[in-house]
N, C-alpha and C positions, 0 to 999 in steps of 0.2 A: 564597658569597653565598646560596644556598639554605637552609643550615644557620641563618644568622641571622634569614631570613624565617621560617622553621617556629618557631624559639625566639620570637621577637616576637609570633608569632599566637597560640601556646601561652599565652605570658604575658598576651597579653590576654584569652583564654578564660577563664583562670583568675580574673583580676580582673572580668570582666563575670559570670561563674559565681558567684561570691560575692557580688556586688552583688544579682544575682537572688535568691539564696539569702536574703538578708537581708531582702529586700522581701517575700518571698512567707511567709516564716515570724515576720515581726514583728507581733504584734498591733497594735500601735499603727500603723504603716505600714499595714496594711489596713485601719483604721477611718479614717486621713486620705484614703486611695484611695477607699472608698466615701462616705463624708459630704462631703469636701471637693473632691476632684479633680472629682467631677462636677457641682458646683455654682459654681466660681469658677476663672477663667483662672490666677490668681497660684497657685492650690493646683496646678494641673498643671503649672506651671513649676517651683514648688518640688519635685514628684515627680519632675522630669526625665522627662516623655513627650512624645512627638512623635506627634503625628495619634492620641492616647490609647494608643499603646503605648510600654511602658516602654524606655528608651534602651539599656539592657544588653541587650534580649534584640536590637535592631537590630544591635549592635556584636557581640553573640556569633555570630550569624549569619556577618557579614563576616568575623572571624577565623578562623571554621570552615572557611570557604570557603577563605581564604589557606592555612591549615595542609593541608588536604585535596590541594588542587591542587600544592602545593610539595613536600609528601611524596610524591605519586604521581610528581613529574618526578623527584625524588631514587632512588625505589626502582626505578622501570622505566627510567630513563636516557632520556626524551624532553624535546625543548622544542618548545613550540607557540607562537610570538609573538603569534599571535591572541589566545589564551588569556590571555598577559600584558597584552596591550593592554586587553582587556576587565576584567582584575582592576585595571589601574592605573585605567581610567576609574571604576569602583566603588569604588576606594580615594580618589580624588578629591571624589567625591560624599560619602563618609562622613567624610571630613575636614572639608569644609565645614559639613556636618550637625552636627559635633561643635563647631565653632568657634561656629555660632550657638547651639547650647544653652549653651555657657560664658558667652557673652557674656550671652544673657537671663537666665540663672539669676542671675548676678551682678549685672546692671544692674535687675532687677526685684525679685528676692527677697533682695539685697544679701548673698548666701552664695556663697562660692568652692568649686565642686566639683573637688575635687583628684582624684578618680576619672574626671571629664570631661577633665581636663587630662592625666591619665595616657593615655587613650584616645586623645587628640589628639596627643600625643607619638610613643605606637606608631604611630600610620595615618599620619603625617607622615614618620617615618623609612621605614616599610614603601612608602610612595610614593617615597621618593626613593632607596630601593635598587632598586625596579622601574624606575624612569627610568633608573639606571645600568647597567641590561641593555641592551648597544647596540643588539641586534635589535627592543626594545621600540617606540621611538620614531622608526624610520625612516620617511623621507619615503613610501617606496615602500609599506610597510604602512599609513600613516595614510590615504594615498588610496584603498587598496584599502578600507579600512573607512568610506568616505566614506558610504556609503548606510546603515550602521548608526549612525554618529556623526548624521547628518541625522534619523534616526528619534528618537533620544534628543533631539536639539534642538527637534524638533516636538513632542515629549511634554512637554518643558519649556513651550513656548510655550503650549500647551493649558491646562496645570495653572495656570499663572501668570495668563495673560488670561482664562480661565475664573474661577479663583479671585477675580480683581478685579471682574470684572463680576458676580458672584453675589454679592459682598460689598456692593457699591453697591445691587443690587436690594433685597436683605434689609434693609439699614440704613434705606432708604425704608419698606420694608413693616413693619418694627419700630417705625419713629417715628410710625406711624399713631396711636399710643397716646402719642404725645410723650415715651417715655422706654423706654429699652431694659433689660429685665429681666436677671439674671445669667444665668439658664439660655440666653439669645440672646445673652449676650455671651461665653459660653462656645463657641457656634457661631461666632462671629464669629473668635475665636480659633483655633478648628480651621481656619478658611477661611484665614486668614493665615498659619499653617503649611503649608497647600497652596501658598499662592502663594511661602512660602519654598524649597519641595522644586521647584517650578518653575524658580524662578530660580537654582537649584544646578545642576540638570539643564541648564539654558542656557549657565551659565557654564563649566562643565567639557566638555560638547561643543562650544560656540564655540571653546574654546582649542584643542582637538584639531582642529576644522577649520580653525582660523587657520593651524596649524602645517603644513598641507598644501602651503600656498604663501604665505610669510607676508610677502614683498615685496609681491605683488599686493592682499592684503588691506589692507595698512596703507597703499595707494594707493588705495584704494576709498573715495568719499565716503558710498556706501550703509552701508558696513561701519562706518566712522568714527562715521557718525550713529548707528547701530544700537548702537554701544559706548558712545556718551554717554547715549543712552535708558536703557541696561541700567545704567549708573552712577547716573543719576537714580530708578531703579526701585530699584536697592539702598539709596540714602539714604532715599527715601520709604518704603520697606520697614523700615529700621532705626527710624523714626520710628512706624510703626504698630505693630511689635511691642513696642518698647520703652516706649513712652508711651500710644498709643491703646487698643491691644487690651487691657492690662490694666485698664483704668479704664472699659471700654466700659460696665459697667453705672451708671456715674455719669452717662452721657450723658442729659441730660433737657432737653426744649424748654418747660417748664412755665416761667411767669412767676415763680413762688416759686424755682425752683432755677437760675435763669439768672446770678445774680451769683457763685455759688460754682463754677459749671463753664464759664465762657464762654469760655475759653482752650482746654479740652479739647472743646467741641464745636466750635468754628472748626477746630481742627487735625483732627478726624475727617472734616468735609467737605472740607477742602483735601487731606488725604491721599487721600480717596475719588477725588477727581476727578483728582489727580495721577497715580494709580494706573493709572486706566482709561486714560487718555489716554497713559501712558507704554508700557503694554503694547500697547496698539492701535498705537502708533507703532512698537514692535518687531516686532509681527507683520507690518504691511505692509512694513516694511524687508526683512524676511526673505522676504516672499512676492512682491512686485512689483520685478521685475528693472529695469525703465524706472527707477526712481527712482535709479539710479546715473549717470544722465545729468544730473543735478542737481550743482551744487556742494555741499560741505560746509556753507558759509556759507546757502545759500538752505535747505537742509533743516533747519538747526539755526534759523532764523529762523521758518520755517514751524511747527515744533516749539513754539516759545517761543510763537507767538502761539495755537496751540491750548490750550497749557498756560494763558495768560493767560484765554481765552475760558472753560475747564472750571473754574478757579478761582473765576472771577465768576460763574459759574452755580452753582457749590456753594454758594457766599455767598448767593446770591437765594435759593435753596432753603431754605437754613437759616432766612432772614429769613422767607419765605412760611409755614415751619411754624411759627416763632414767632408770626406774625400770627393763624394760625388755632388756635395753644393759647390766645391771648387770647379769642378768640370761644367756645372751648368751653366 
């Protein structure tokens, strides 16, 4: 199995290296990166960047780690389950990141990236082979690794919640001029990617934590409500990244622009409200243990009420800005 893992990682290194070489040595690609990527979210998506870093560089680093670790295990004849588990977590994060990029590139740019698909297949197969190693996903090992999983989980919460709240604050700041500029749209796109990274860390670490005591977690109303809120965050994030973020520069509250972008403006305020409330819900459910004394139905009703209040508040804020734009 080690030979297969090494072979797959070397294949990934070769493909990502060739993609990086083409990007770095293509004059046309350099001009697009310099002129377009800086100024438009869609250009960043077409260039397959994540947080302004070329995706192939991230993937190359991942495959190099896999190749080095398993080559060392093969050469020196040692096994280290803790290291296997860490690589499995990293592999899960990379797999979800690749899936996100594949969907956004196709959904927004209407272009199917076969290289990203190949990376996704390689990382998925590597993850499956790692899970097939019996010592990697043992309950005792997962329980021993709980402090580290909780750290990753908390990091995901910080990135997701922080990104959601910052987006809400910044959109209100940007709309002081009743319109979002293209450069401001790029900033919002980067923040949305930060939220995606937080969600990925949250999901991967959450799955690992759940398997430490699967039966107990599935009977815990606080966990089930948290799972529901994460599902809403994921759906809301899909709307944000596939519909709102790429068109952010079209958002305008000026009277002459209202007819052409009314649906987009409404969606942006609703998405912002749902994102902030959902991430706050996930945070409080994760941090406040006393909430598990409530039933799942009670927690769900409270969450839905908060969502209704937040969405109403977002639409009222939109109306207030539009009224202010009339007077300007």
